[in-house]
C-alpha positions in Angstrom: 19.5 -10.5 56.5 16.0 -11.1 54.8 15.4 -11.3 51.2 14.2 -8.1 50.5 17.4 -6.1 52.0 19.6 -8.2 50.2 18.1 -6.7 46.9 20.0 -3.5 45.5 18.1 -0.2 45.1 18.0 1.1 41.5 17.8 4.8 42.6 20.3 5.9 44.9 21.6 9.7 45.3 23.9 10.3 42.4 26.4 11.9 44.7 26.4 8.9 47.2 29.4 7.4 45.7 32.8 9.1 46.4 34.5 10.2 43.2 38.1 9.7 42.5 39.6 13.2 40.4 40.6 12.8 37.1 41.2 16.2 36.4 40.8 20.0 37.7 38.4 21.0 35.4 35.3 20.1 33.1 37.1 21.3 30.0 37.2 17.6 28.9 33.5 17.1 29.7 32.8 20.3 27.7 34.6 19.1 24.6 32.9 15.5 24.8 29.5 17.4 25.0 30.4 19.8 21.9 31.6 16.7 20.0 28.2 15.0 20.7 26.4 17.7 19.8 28.3 18.8 16.5 27.2 14.9 15.3 23.8 15.4 15.9 23.6 19.0 14.2 24.0 17.1 10.8 21.0 15.3 11.3 18.3 16.1 8.5 15.7 16.7 11.2 17.9 19.3 12.6 19.5 20.1 15.9 16.7 19.7 18.7 15.8 22.7 20.4 16.9 21.2 23.7 20.3 21.8 22.3 19.5 25.8 21.9 20.8 26.3 25.0 24.2 24.4 24.6 26.4 27.4 24.1 29.8 28.2 25.0 29.0 31.8 26.0 27.4 30.0 29.6 28.8 27.1 31.6 27.4 24.2 30.7 26.8 22.9 34.4 24.9 25.8 34.7 22.1 26.7 31.4 22.8 23.9 29.0 19.6 21.6 29.1 19.9 18.3 30.1 23.2 18.2 31.5 23.5 17.9 35.3 26.9 18.4 37.2 26.1 17.4 40.8 29.7 16.1 42.0 30.2 17.5 45.7 34.3 17.1 45.4 34.0 18.1 41.5 31.1 20.2 40.7 31.9 21.1 37.2 31.8 17.4 36.1 28.8 16.0 34.0 27.1 13.0 36.3 24.3 13.1 34.5 22.8 13.4 30.6 19.1 13.5 30.2 17.9 13.8 26.7 14.8 11.8 26.1 12.1 12.7 23.5 14.5 15.3 22.1 14.1 14.6 18.5 18.0 13.7 18.1 19.2 11.7 15.3 22.1 10.2 13.6 25.1 8.6 15.5 25.7 8.1 19.2 29.1 10.3 19.6 32.3 8.0 20.6 33.0 11.2 22.6 30.7 10.4 25.4 32.9 7.6 26.6 35.1 11.0 28.1 32.4 11.9 30.4 34.1 9.9 33.1 32.0 11.0 35.9 29.2 10.1 34.1 26.5 8.1 36.0 23.2 8.2 33.8 22.8 8.3 30.2 19.6 8.6 29.1 18.7 9.2 25.2 16.0 7.1 24.8 12.6 7.8 22.5 14.8 9.6 19.6 15.9 8.6 16.4 19.7 7.7 16.9 21.1 5.0 14.3 23.8 2.8 13.8 25.6 1.0 16.4 26.4 1.6 20.2 29.8 2.9 20.0 31.9 0.6 22.3 34.0 3.8 23.6 30.9 3.9 26.4 32.8 0.9 27.8 34.8 3.7 29.5 32.0 4.9 31.9 33.4 2.8 34.7 30.9 4.7 36.8 27.6 4.6 34.7 25.0 3.3 36.8 22.0 3.9 34.1 22.0 3.6 30.5 18.7 4.3 28.7 19.0 4.2 25.1 15.7 2.6 24.5 13.3 3.6 21.6 15.7 4.4 19.3 16.6 2.9 15.8 20.1 1.1 16.7 21.2 -1.8 15.3 23.5 -4.7 15.1 25.1 -6.8 17.9 24.9 -5.5 21.8 28.8 -4.6 21.8 30.4 -6.4 25.0 32.6 -4.1 25.4 31.0 -1.4 26.9 29.1 -4.3 28.9 32.6 -5.0 30.4 33.6 -2.0 31.1 30.4 -0.4 32.8 30.7 -2.6 35.8 28.6 -0.3 37.9 25.3 -0.6 36.0 22.2 -1.0 37.5 19.9 0.1 34.9 20.3 -1.3 31.0 17.8 -0.2 29.0 18.2 -1.1 25.0 14.4 -2.2 24.1 12.5 -1.3 21.4 15.5 -1.0 18.8 16.8 -3.3 16.0 19.6 -4.9 17.7 20.3 -8.6 16.5 22.3 -11.7 17.1 22.6 -13.1 20.7 22.7 -11.6 23.9 26.4 -11.5 25.4 27.0 -13.7 28.1 29.2 -10.7 29.6 25.6 -9.3 30.8 25.7 -12.0 33.4 29.2 -10.2 34.9 26.8 -7.1 35.5 26.6 -8.1 39.4 24.9 -4.6 40.4 22.2 -4.9 37.9 18.7 -4.3 39.3 16.8 -3.7 35.8 17.7 -5.3 32.4 15.3 -4.4 29.4 16.0 -5.6 25.7 12.6 -6.4 24.6 11.3 -5.4 21.0 14.2 -5.9 19.2 15.7 -8.9 17.1 17.9 -10.9 19.4 18.3 -14.5 18.4 20.0 -17.6 19.9 19.5 -18.9 23.5 19.0 -17.3 26.6 22.5 -17.1 28.6 22.6 -19.3 31.5 25.1 -16.7 33.1 21.8 -14.5 33.7 21.4 -16.7 36.4 24.5 -14.6 38.0 22.4 -11.4 38.1 21.5 -12.1 41.7 20.2 -8.5 42.5 18.2 -8.2 39.3 14.6 -7.0 40.0 13.0 -6.5 36.4 14.2 -8.8 33.6 12.3 -8.1 30.3 13.6 -9.9 26.9 10.2 -10.2 25.4 9.3 -9.6 21.6 12.4 -10.9 19.8 13.5 -14.3 18.7 15.0 -16.0 21.2 15.2 -20.0 21.1 15.9 -23.0 23.4 14.8 -23.4 26.6 14.5 -21.3 29.6 17.7 -21.7 31.9 17.3 -23.2 35.2 19.4 -21.0 36.3 17.0 -18.2 36.6 15.6 -19.7 39.6 18.6 -18.6 41.8 17.4 -15.0 40.9 15.9 -14.4 44.4 15.3 -10.6 44.0 13.4 -11.3 40.8 9.9 -9.8 40.6 9.4 -8.9 37.0 10.1 -11.8 34.5 8.8 -11.0 30.7 9.9 -13.9 28.0 6.9 -13.5 26.0 6.6 -13.5 22.4 10.1 -15.4 21.4 10.4 -19.1 20.2 11.2 -20.6 23.6 10.5 -24.5 24.0 10.5 -26.9 26.7 9.5 -27.0 30.1 9.1 -24.0 32.5 12.0 -24.8 35.0 11.2 -26.2 38.0 13.3 -24.0 39.7 11.5 -21.1 38.3 8.6 -21.8 40.8 10.7 -21.3 43.5 11.3 -17.8 42.9 9.0 -16.5 45.7 9.6 -12.7 44.9 7.7 -13.4 41.9 5.3 -10.6 41.4 4.8 -10.8 37.4 5.6 -13.8 35.3 4.9 -13.7 31.3 5.8 -16.4 29.1 2.9 -16.2 26.7 3.3 -16.8 22.9 6.0 -19.1 22.8 6.2 -22.9 22.2 6.6 -23.8 25.6 5.1 -27.1 26.8 4.6 -29.9 29.7 2.4 -29.4 32.7 2.3 -26.8 35.3 3.3 -28.7 38.4 0.7 -29.5 41.3 2.8 -27.8 43.8 3.8 -24.9 41.4 1.9 -22.2 43.1 3.1 -23.3 46.9 6.1 -21.0 46.7 4.6 -18.0 45.0 2.6 -15.7 47.6 3.1 -12.4 46.0 2.3 -13.3 42.2 0.0 -11.1 40.6 0.3 -11.6 37.0 0.4 -14.9 35.1 0.5 -14.8 31.6 1.1 -18.2 30.0 -1.4 -18.1 26.9 -0.6 -19.5 23.2 2.1 -21.9 24.1 1.4 -25.9 24.3 0.9 -26.5 27.8 -1.3 -29.4 28.9 -3.2 -31.1 31.8 -5.2 -29.7 34.9 -4.8 -26.3 36.3 -3.7 -27.3 39.6 -5.5 -26.6 42.9 -2.7 -24.8 44.5 -3.3 -21.9 42.6 -5.5 -20.5 45.1 -2.1 -20.1 47.4 -1.1 -17.4 45.1 -3.7 -15.2 46.8 -2.5 -11.8 45.2 -3.1 -12.9 41.4 -4.8 -10.2 39.9 -4.4 -11.3 35.9 -4.5 -14.9 35.1 -4.5 -15.4 31.2 -3.9 -19.5 30.3 -6.0 -19.4 27.2 -4.9 -21.0 23.9 -3.3 -23.8 25.5 -4.5 -27.6 25.6 -5.4 -27.4 29.3 -8.0 -30.2 30.3 -10.3 -31.0 33.3 -12.2 -28.7 35.3 -11.3 -25.1 36.8 -10.4 -25.4 40.2 -12.7 -23.6 42.5 -9.8 -22.0 43.9 -9.5 -19.7 40.8 -12.9 -17.9 42.2 -11.3 -17.6 45.7 -8.8 -15.3 44.3 -9.7 -12.5 46.1 -7.8 -10.0 43.9 -8.5 -11.6 40.6 -9.7 -8.5 38.0 -8.8 -10.6 35.0 -9.4 -14.4 33.9 -8.8 -15.4 30.3 -9.0 -19.3 29.8 -10.5 -19.3 26.1 -9.4 -21.8 23.8 -8.5 -24.6 25.8 -9.9 -28.1 26.5 -11.2 -27.1 30.0 -14.5 -28.3 30.5 -18.0 -28.3 32.7 -21.0 -30.6 32.6 -22.3 -30.9 36.4 -23.4 -27.5 38.3 -20.5 -28.6 40.6 -18.1 -27.9 37.7 -19.1 -24.6 37.3 -18.5 -23.6 41.3 -15.3 -21.8 40.0 -17.5 -19.1 38.5 -20.0 -19.0 41.6 -17.1 -17.9 43.6 -15.5 -15.5 41.0 -17.6 -12.3 42.7 -14.3 -10.1 42.7 -13.5 -10.4 39.1 -14.0 -6.7 38.1 -12.9 -6.8 34.2 -12.9 -9.9 32.4 -14.1 -13.2 32.6 -13.3 -15.3 29.2 -13.7 -19.1 28.9 -14.5 -19.3 25.1 -13.7 -21.9 22.9 -13.5 -24.6 25.1 -16.0 -27.5 26.3 -17.7 -25.7 28.7 -21.3 -27.3 28.8 -24.5 -27.7 30.8 -26.3 -24.9 32.3 -25.0 -21.3 32.7 -25.5 -21.2 36.6 -27.5 -17.9 37.7 -24.7 -17.2 39.7 -23.2 -15.2 37.3 -25.6 -12.5 37.8 -23.9 -12.1 41.6 -20.3 -11.4 40.0 -19.0 -8.1 40.4 -21.0 -5.2 39.1 -17.5 -3.7 38.0 -17.0 -6.7 35.2 -16.5 -5.1 31.9 -16.3 -8.4 29.8 -17.9 -11.5 29.6 -16.6 -13.9 26.7 -18.7 -17.4 26.4 -18.6 -17.8 22.7 -17.9 -21.3 21.0 -18.9 -23.9 24.0 -21.6 -25.9 24.5 -23.6 -24.0 26.9 -27.4 -24.8 27.3 -30.5 -23.3 29.0 -31.7 -19.8 29.1 -29.6 -17.0 29.5 -29.8 -15.9 33.1 -32.5 -13.8 33.8 -30.2 -11.5 36.0 -27.5 -10.9 33.7 -28.8 -7.1 33.8 -27.2 -7.0 37.0 -23.7 -6.4 35.9 -24.3 -2.9 35.0 -21.1 -2.1 33.7 -20.6 -4.7 30.6 -19.2 -3.3 27.8 -18.6 -6.9 25.9 -21.1 -9.7 26.3 -20.3 -12.9 23.7 -22.7 -16.1 24.0 -22.5 -17.0 20.4 -22.0 -20.3 19.4 -23.6 -22.1 22.1 -27.0 -24.0 22.6 -29.0 -21.1 24.5 -32.4 -21.5 24.4 -35.6 -19.0 25.4 -36.0 -15.4 24.9 -33.5 -12.5 25.7 -33.9 -11.4 29.2 -35.6 -8.4 29.8 -32.7 -7.5 32.7 -30.5 -7.2 29.1 -31.8 -3.7 28.5 -30.3 -2.6 31.7 -26.8 -2.9 30.4 -26.4 0.6 29.4 -22.7 0.5 28.9 -22.9 -2.4 26.4 -20.4 -1.7 23.1 -20.6 -5.2 22.1 -23.4 -8.0 22.0 -22.9 -11.2 20.1 -25.3 -13.8 20.5 -25.4 -15.4 17.1 -25.9 -19.1 16.5 -27.8 -20.2 19.5 -31.3 -21.4 19.7 -32.7 -18.4 20.9 -36.4 -17.4 20.3 -39.4 -15.1 20.7 -39.4 -11.3 19.2 -36.3 -8.8 19.5 -37.4 -6.8 22.1 -38.0 -3.0 21.7 -36.1 -2.1 24.9 -32.9 -3.3 22.8 -33.3 0.6 22.0 -32.1 1.9 25.6 -28.6 -0.1 24.8 -27.5 3.0 23.1 -23.6 2.7 23.6 -23.8 -0.5 21.4 -21.4 -0.6 18.5 -21.9 -4.5 17.5 -25.3 -5.9 17.5 -24.9 -9.8 16.3 -28.3 -11.9 16.7 -27.9 -14.1 13.3 -28.7 -17.7 13.1 -30.9 -18.2 15.7 -34.9 -18.4 15.9 -36.0 -14.9 16.6 -39.6 -13.9 15.1 -41.9 -11.0 14.9 -40.5 -7.5 13.5 -37.7 -5.6 13.4 -38.5 -3.3 16.3 -38.0 0.6 15.1 -36.4 1.3 18.2 -33.1 0.0 16.4 -32.9 3.4 15.3 -32.0 4.6 18.8 -28.6 3.0 18.5 -26.9 6.1 17.0 -23.3 4.3 17.8 -23.9 1.2 15.8 -21.4 0.0 13.5 -22.6 -3.5 12.6 -26.0 -4.8 12.6 -26.3 -8.7 11.7 -30.2 -10.1 12.5 -29.6 -12.5 9.1 -30.9 -16.2 9.2 -34.1 -15.9 11.9 -37.7 -15.6 10.9 -38.5 -12.1 11.3 -41.2 -10.7 9.1 -42.4 -7.5 7.8 -41.3 -4.5 6.7 -37.8 -3.5 7.9 -38.2 0.2 9.6 -36.8 3.3 7.8 -35.1 4.0 11.1 -32.8 0.9 10.3 -31.4 2.7 7.0 -31.1 6.1 9.1 -28.4 4.9 11.4 -25.7 7.3 11.4 -22.4 5.3 12.1 -23.6 1.9 10.5 -20.6 1.3 8.1 -19.1 -2.1 8.7 -22.1 -4.3 7.7 -25.9 -4.6 7.7 -27.3 -7.9 7.0 -30.7 -9.0 6.9 -30.3 -12.2 4.9 -32.4 -15.3 5.3 -35.4 -14.0 6.8 -39.1 -13.3 5.8 -38.8 -9.6 5.4 -40.9 -8.4 2.7 -42.1 -4.6 1.2 -39.9 -2.4 -0.5 -36.3 -1.3 0.5 -36.7 2.7 1.8 -35.4 5.4 0.0 -33.6 6.2 3.6 -30.9 3.8 2.5 -29.1 6.5 1.2 -28.5 8.0 4.8 -25.8 5.2 5.1 -23.2 6.6 3.5 -20.3 5.1 4.9 -21.9 1.4 4.7 -19.6 -1.0 3.3 -21.6 -4.2 3.2 -25.1 -4.8 2.5 -26.9 -8.3 2.7 -30.6 -8.4 2.1 -30.5 -11.9 0.3 -33.2 -14.5 0.6 -35.8 -12.5 1.9 -39.7 -11.7 0.2 -38.5 -7.7 -0.9 -40.1 -6.2 -3.8 -40.5 -3.3 -5.6 -37.6 -1.2 -7.3 -34.3 -1.3 -5.6 -34.1 2.5 -4.5 -31.6 4.6 -6.5 -30.6 6.4 -3.6 -28.3 3.5 -3.1 -25.6 5.1 -5.1 -25.4 7.9 -2.0 -23.6 5.1 -0.1 -20.4 5.5 -2.0 -18.1 3.3 0.1 -20.3 0.4 -0.7 -18.2 -2.8 -1.6 -20.7 -5.9 -1.5 -24.0 -5.6 -2.3 -25.9 -9.1 -2.1 -29.7 -8.9 -3.0 -30.6 -12.2 -4.5 -33.5 -14.2 -4.1 -35.8 -11.7 -3.7 -38.5 -10.0 -5.7 -37.2 -7.0 -6.8 -38.6 -5.5 -9.9 -37.7 -2.9 -12.4 -34.1 -2.1 -13.8 -30.9 -1.8 -12.7 -30.5 2.1 -12.1 -27.5 3.4 -14.7 -26.0 5.3 -11.8 -25.2 2.4 -10.1 -21.7 2.8 -11.9 -20.8 5.6 -9.5 -20.0 2.8 -6.7 -16.4 2.9 -7.6 -15.2 0.9 -5.1 -17.9 -2.1 -5.7 -16.4 -5.5 -5.6 -19.2 -7.8 -5.5 -22.8 -7.5 -6.9 -25.4 -10.2 -6.8 -28.9 -9.4 -8.4 -29.5 -12.9 -9.1 -33.2 -14.7 -8.9 -35.2 -11.6 -8.9 -37.9 -10.2 -11.3 -35.3 -7.3 -12.8 -36.1 -6.5 -16.3 -35.0 -4.2 -19.1 -31.4 -3.9 -20.4 -28.3 -4.6 -18.3 -26.5 -1.0 -18.5 -23.5 -0.9 -20.2 -22.0 1.8 -17.5 -21.5 -1.3 -15.3 -18.6 -2.2 -17.5 -17.0 0.9 -15.5 -16.8 -0.6 -12.2 -13.1 -1.2 -12.2 -12.6 -3.2 -9.1 -15.5 -5.5 -9.4 -14.6 -9.1 -9.2 -18.0 -11.0 -8.9 -21.2 -10.0 -10.9 -24.2 -12.5 -10.9 -27.2 -11.3 -12.8 -29.0 -14.4 -13.6 -32.5 -15.6 -13.3 -33.9 -12.0 -14.3 -36.1 -10.9 -17.1 -33.3 -8.7 -18.8 -33.8 -8.2 -22.5 -31.3 -7.0 -25.4 
């Protein structure tokens, strides 16, 4: 018999098993249900509208919402209770343990509190128990686990359970799905979980589990989804786990796991589609055997000290849609080291290799990646040369992050074909030339950061077309001339407008008052002159104003005291005169005020 046929099916017909008669009618079930609803009706939120149909004037099997009676030999016995997302609160009544024919109990997504009653252990026929997304707490009682030996699905996720996972869970031989994620479970993972030979989905993520991953998990020959992420697990991934050929999803990110990926790790994982190992302490090279995982779709190995070059085989994964290798010691120096990127023609979502040691020239072949690609993340490396001229062929890019590298040359004209671009970061490079006016075609831009380069010329008025822009930073360049009034009319500019450390001149336009949602304005170290526009007080959300090292004249407007959220104001090293308004004392949250090196009197 093959591996797949040995694995249990989770959803058989509820009436497929022969039932042993425990009574001639369903009166016991009706009493159990009424006791259950009586407890719920004490809730401060009031009884659920679903319970409105629970009326003794009609039979519970025919009209009571959420109650299913399908027994062939006992048609008046409850076999399923489905009351998910029904605004139920208070405790789970122990009376549910009297529903002796119950096969399915689904109370997920409610506000149930306190403990799971051990009386549920009387439900010897129960196959599906879903209590997820409630406020249940305390330990997971072993009593109901021992009694519910036919369970195929146990979902207690997204609650507040504490203490260790009971070792008795390993006795649930029929279990196909076990979901305990999103709790406060601690201690080590029970080695007895290796006895769950029919398990297909095992999710223990987002808890406080410690210790090592038990090698016994390698015995789970039907397992296709394993999620152990966001715990405190240590040590190696056991060698036995790399031999579970049924695995499709393996997630161990955000732990303290360490060691190397074995060179033959992917020889026996032909079905693997999702591998998330980021934010651990894994080291060494990415093995070339990864090319054997030919169904791989999501590969996330970042935030580990992996080293060496990326194997060419990564690029040959024909179904790969997501590649995240950022924050590693992976490197590229020679053109051959970039061959993985040249081969990566099918990746349709994310290519992320930021904060690593990639150097040399970014190959033009990046322009041949899938036109469906939505994000290219290359920040904080040592990549040199020009931005490839064909970058504009990636027409569905939404994020392009080239910052903190050594790119040279000007912005390629094809860049302005990226009509879906929402985020473009190219700060701290060696880019030169003018900011092209055609950048105004990127009307979906939300974040634009070009600071720390060698851009010259004037700020194009076409930036005013970027009506979705939240942040604009052009600081630390060689920009000259006037700031177009259109920049101060961007309706959604709210996070930051940074024009500092350039050679901009002239007056700030009155249109600055249009930036009513702006929180931070930086224009220091330019050649601005004239009076500071009084309309700036219309920017009621301003928290930070930096205008130092300019040639502003006139006085400080008295109305500035209306900027009630102002935390930092620096007007130093200008030509401001007159008296310092006493009303500045009304700025309640200000913690930095510098008015030095001006011509104030009085």
